[in-house]
Steps between C-alpha positions, in 0.01 A plus 500: 500500500606857434662655803292692748693815424310517168191602692659838559562547129136448406345671800499824307294332228222411743384857516428490128226245560409180321615635165858417600427174681668302221820710480710263710426207268600697191824624658605161638704280265513143625688182413821661375755219458858583604824301493819688588852400605771706670791473740257483793136409546427852626640651182311249285179583684550872444556440130177299492311785667640748247406271212148455637449876538607554138270225373208630705544861385517405134206262532285763668578768241408259220185405690357849548611668175463427130801417283400773252501764775837385631642516149354847442679623811830351388472205737489467878852384595538351846834439671578360843490841667155586363370152584620548858307828518188331369517208745326525837589149622623160389350188651628142484252244367751213464875483558799267510848625583847371568858490364475849350177429313151641556191362322134563552185685409447857617209745506559872458258777593554829319407846623205640299586865569860466378406301189220739404722805549768350275254416220343846530844657464553305176144584382420129460127422549426211733214307656542339842131452586364149459202418283187372677519136606387256231390138490739319265321224307750275317319327210631221279336332203821311412531291815731581794218676690618397848865576421400834347321605818798388710737710287337820629530414870241624746575869434765728347596721792696816428403553136318807369200285405434270797274198465373197686487181294154352453413150617190476277500379141426760233500534122654759263152657483413512870324821605500701820177329602689169503813633673321721750407230760870414545639850448285710731579313828869565421426873451593465132294734283611355167631182345782409262470212254832344398435254218789259440572411137783329313707203605781396730800725436291767327217602731304814408237671716205715390408741780180697560336685788149435624289765672131570550520702177616200295818330378790692345804351326844604627720302263707186463840406639789386280566123495660384826691175570324398823166551672676691780661734247163546330335595830781748568450647152131554581590692816752711308244580231244605761752730670598664170137546399419655840788747469401596146143570614574675830826697486426872521727698268403858567362715777171598333192404704124527466309606813156341534212447737319165491212315661569162659206259526512201737275260687705446816786639705726219376423594140573867572837405648579293191411784265694754703801267516494447124528874441769544763713219353483605136835642383302739277311658790625765744353746751206270578256654748156408634267799504176342622380155605144368522343156544511404132747740347781748536647800321875490442756716323833398350746568220604250237771469238428415138154492347171376642512175304840415647362559850193287419722210384711522816200503734323206337808290583422587860135400482365852447294638211530865397215645297330827408151538641328822392845640427643423845768243578360208702687206654344168593618153594539294182512185712163550671345617172611183321363285784160673477490441125 
């Protein structure tokens, strides 16, 4: 487990509310393999720590930025000194040492404030907010169904697009109505269908998202040699798609007032949380609350359609009713239908 001293690092994030509840996962890079030798075990261990910090820093930068943005800025070079500045702590997951050799797996937690400041100084856009939790539904029409589900593991902690792997059996055409009974108890407001195609040594995956508004294709992975590599390629594709859709590239914002309609306090909290967690939304405020509705104000980046697409991934519909913006729960609406 990450050292207790990390609590101090993220204490400052608590004041920002639930919107930053997932920051620690994004900024923690786990399972970094190290194998270093030196004149002494202490020296070998220090080399391993330095190597892990470098790996973690480079992995994080690649995770939260797009390759095209890094290239446009002339790259984001990271040396040992910068990696040390980024790192908040290094934790040992596994280790074996002796005779001047240190081997193991390490986890590195990086400091969000330092990393953000560095990227801002280079004018490199980034996204370090996770997408809403999804139910991952691995689907295979070419056999290997059980092995395909196993390849995803129970969940993919630490990625930009987190998911919990489904235990039910679905098809490439499954709808939200079919996924909803398994997704909702997990607090997942959308599903992801990962259809396995191809053959051993050349597995390809067709990926789509499933929400109360329907199914939408994301794309297909390149051929991969193993099921595990194919599952990893799906996660990578989802992360890249999320960054493309959600990175904010300029400071222009649209200020709006909206009505929020709900049927219970729990539903109101879900709707409010969806707005607060959206990377497109800022300055969210509640102006008035009644039994079945509320008036809120906020600012958003991009156009209204982009905001609508982001919110539906969170189980929220955004519509115009008599010219006014209105938000409702897409999940409860789909259940009623």
